[in-house]
C-alpha positions in Angstrom: 138.7 184.5 107.4 139.4 182.0 104.3 140.4 179.3 106.2 137.5 179.6 108.5 135.6 179.5 105.3 137.1 176.2 104.1 137.2 174.4 107.5 133.4 175.2 107.3 133.1 173.7 103.5 135.2 171.0 104.6 133.3 170.1 107.5 130.6 169.7 105.7 131.7 167.5 102.8 132.8 165.0 105.1 129.4 165.7 106.9 127.6 165.0 103.2 130.1 161.5 102.3 129.5 160.2 105.3 125.2 160.6 105.2 126.1 159.3 101.5 128.1 156.6 103.2 124.7 155.7 105.9 122.2 156.4 103.7 123.8 153.6 101.3 124.6 151.6 103.3 120.6 151.9 105.0 119.9 151.2 101.3 122.1 148.4 100.7 120.6 146.4 104.2 116.8 147.6 103.3 117.5 145.7 99.7 118.9 142.9 100.7 116.4 141.9 103.4 113.6 142.7 100.3 114.8 140.0 98.6 115.6 137.3 100.6 112.0 138.2 101.6 111.2 137.8 97.6 113.0 134.3 98.2 111.1 133.1 101.1 108.0 134.0 98.3 109.5 132.5 95.2 109.7 129.1 97.7 106.4 129.0 98.8 105.1 129.1 95.5 107.2 126.1 94.6 105.8 124.7 97.5 101.9 125.7 95.9 102.6 124.9 92.4 104.8 121.3 93.0 102.6 119.4 96.0 99.3 119.2 94.6 101.4 117.8 91.4 102.9 115.6 92.6 100.7 114.3 94.8 98.1 114.0 92.1 100.9 112.3 90.1 101.0 109.7 93.5 97.7 108.7 93.4 97.3 108.1 89.8 100.6 106.5 89.2 98.7 104.1 92.2 95.7 104.1 90.7 97.3 102.7 87.8 99.8 99.9 89.4 96.2 98.7 91.3 94.9 98.3 87.6 96.9 97.0 86.4 97.9 94.2 89.8 94.2 93.2 89.8 94.2 93.1 85.7 97.8 90.2 86.3 96.6 88.7 88.7 93.4 87.6 87.3 94.7 87.0 84.0 97.4 85.1 85.4 95.0 82.8 87.8 92.6 82.5 84.4 90.4 83.8 86.6 88.1 86.1 85.3 85.5 86.0 88.0 86.6 84.9 91.3 83.9 83.5 92.7 82.5 81.7 89.7 86.0 80.4 90.1 85.5 78.5 93.5 81.5 77.5 92.7 82.8 75.5 89.6 85.5 74.0 91.8 82.7 73.6 94.7 80.9 72.0 91.9 83.2 69.8 91.1 84.2 68.4 94.1 81.0 68.1 95.3 80.6 66.2 91.3 83.6 64.3 91.8 82.8 60.9 91.1 86.9 59.3 91.6 90.0 60.3 93.4 91.3 61.3 89.8 88.0 63.4 89.7 89.1 64.9 93.0 92.7 64.4 92.2 92.2 66.9 88.9 90.0 69.7 90.8 93.6 69.6 92.8 95.6 69.9 90.6 93.6 72.9 89.0 93.1 75.0 92.5 97.1 74.0 93.0 97.7 75.1 89.2 95.1 78.9 89.9 97.3 79.3 93.2 100.6 78.7 91.9 100.2 80.8 89.4 99.3 83.2 91.2 102.2 83.7 93.6 104.3 83.9 90.5 106.0 87.4 90.5 104.2 90.4 89.7 105.2 93.1 88.3 107.4 95.8 90.2 104.9 98.0 92.6 106.6 100.9 91.1 104.3 103.5 93.3 105.7 102.7 96.3 108.7 104.7 95.2 106.7 107.2 93.9 105.8 107.7 97.7 109.2 107.9 98.6 109.6 110.5 95.9 106.2 112.3 97.7 108.0 112.7 100.8 111.5 113.3 99.7 109.8 116.4 97.9 107.8 117.3 100.6 110.8 117.4 103.5 113.6 119.1 100.8 110.3 121.6 100.1 109.8 121.8 103.8 113.3 121.9 104.3 114.0 125.7 101.7 111.6 127.6 102.8 112.6 126.6 106.1 115.9 128.3 104.8 115.0 131.0 103.8 112.8 132.1 106.4 116.0 131.5 108.3 118.1 133.5 105.8 115.0 136.6 105.4 115.1 137.1 109.9 119.6 136.6 109.2 118.6 140.0 106.8 116.4 141.9 108.6 118.8 141.6 111.4 121.4 142.9 109.8 119.2 145.6 108.6 117.6 146.4 112.2 121.5 147.0 113.5 122.2 149.4 110.5 118.7 151.3 111.6 119.2 151.2 115.4 122.3 151.5 115.7 124.3 155.0 116.6 124.7 157.3 115.2 122.8 155.2 111.6 119.8 155.7 114.6 119.7 159.0 113.1 119.9 158.9 109.2 117.5 156.1 109.2 115.4 157.9 110.9 115.5 161.0 109.1 115.4 159.0 105.7 112.2 157.1 107.1 114.2 153.2 107.8 111.7 151.8 109.8 112.9 149.1 112.5 111.6 145.4 110.0 110.1 142.2 111.7 111.7 139.1 111.0 109.7 136.6 110.1 106.8 135.0 112.6 104.7 132.2 112.4 101.1 132.0 111.3 98.9 131.1 114.7 98.3 127.9 114.5 101.2 126.9 112.8 102.5 124.6 115.0 100.6 121.9 114.5 101.5 119.7 111.3 99.2 119.8 108.7 96.8 117.0 107.5 98.3 115.3 104.5 96.2 112.5 104.7 93.8 114.9 104.1 95.6 116.0 100.7 95.0 111.8 99.3 91.1 112.2 100.9 
């Protein structure tokens, strides 16, 4: 009789340890899914924080560079007002009385052209746009990787929760099957990045 109780007690202990092991495995899988989803959320937040500030920086750099290039071009050409300069040249050509007068106007025009064609400051906003493009691509790749990792963890969890005999313990302890990441409706269409620059 004692032997029968010991066998029953041993079987109950084994069942308890087995149940605990299955429960802990489901908890671990559930926590891996939560962690993977947290990584997706972190990458979303990174995109939300990074992209608008990058676009603002690139826009400001391009505007600043445009102003600098316009000022430098006008200064090098000695032209503060292009229309006035052109009108002055036309007046001098109309009033020229000798070939030397025309030659002087021609030299002035040639000097303005040479100065205009001299080396300009490097255009760096192009590099900023290329950098922005790289950041956009890198950010989207990070998000895609995080979503794939999340779906991988969901798959492992669902296999654990639906496999026999785990499915029995999952239903007893309330471990429901989880949904994989699904794209929002309309996300199959490319976003209008141009609108962000307007």
